N, C-alpha and C positions, 0 to 999 in steps of 0.2 A: 301150644299157642293160646288155647282157650283159658288155660290156667293163668297165664300172664295177664290176659285181658281182665279176668275176674279179680286178680290182685290189684291191677291198675284201677278198676272201678271201685274197689274197697278203699284205696288210698284217696281217690277223688271224693268219695262220700265223707271220709274223715275231714278232708280239706274243706268241703262244703259245710260241715258242721262247725269247724273252727271259724270260717268266714261268717257263718250265721251268728256265732257268738258275738263277733265284733259288730256285725250289721245291726243286731238288736240291742245296741248300747243303751237305748232309752227305755228298755223293758226291765222287768224284775230279774234280779240275779238268778233265781231258781229257774225261770224260763230259759235264760241263756245257757245255764249249765245243763238243763234238760235237753236242749237241742244238741249239745256236744255229746252227751251220753247216748241219746237216741241215735245219732249218726255213727257213734262208735259200735253200738250193738248191731245196727244194720250192716256196717262194714265187716264185723266179725262174722255175721251170718253169710255174707257174700264170700268172704275169704274161706270160710269152712267148706264151701262147695267145691273148692279147688283141691287137687290131690295133695298139695303142700299143707293146706289147712287140715285135711283129714289125717295126714301123717303127724302133724303137730298135736292134734287131739289124741291120737294113738300113743305118742310118746308121753304125753301128760298122764294118760291112764296107766301106762306101764311104770312110770316113775312113782305113782301112788302106790302100786302094788310093791315095788321095791322098798318104799319107805316103811311099809308095814313089816317088812322082813328085818329091819335094822334093830339091833339090840342096843337099846338106850341105857346109858349108865344110871345107876341109882344115885340117891342123894349123897351117900358117903363117898362114892367114887368121884362125883362132881366136886365135892368140897375139897377132897384131897388133891385132885388135879388142879383146881383153881389155886390152892395154897402153893403148890410146886411152881406154877406159872408166876405167881406173884414174887416168890423168892427168887427165881431165876431173873426176872425183870429187875429186881432190886440189885442182884449181884452184878448183872451186866452193866447197869447204870453206875454202880460203884467202880467197876473196872474202867469204864469210859471216862469217869471223872478223874481217875488216877492218870490215865493216859493224857487227858486234856491238861491237867496240872503239870505233868512232866514236860509236855511240849511247850507249855507256856513258860515254865522255868527255863527250859533250854533256850527258847527264843529271847527271853529277857537277858540271859547270860550272853548269848551270841551277839545281840544288838548292843550290848554294853549298858 
């Protein structure tokens, strides 16, 4: 229950920041944006204290570890794969064009 209250408070803080943005319409844009960013940072801090926030940060950290384990393709593999994709797209577009022209010819013949 405490976690839900913390998340509700975080949402209310963000809402207050957005309301402040519109309330300060006569002020400089940088002040208005600063209010929204400050409220977002405070809301993130409040949300982090909940169990869901801590789990989200843990997930983020684990995903960074997994990203480092990925074997990224080199330049040659990337160029080859991109070329194959471009050729396949052109081929599929040509086949769809033939199907479209065939259906158009059939409909013209059928409608007289």
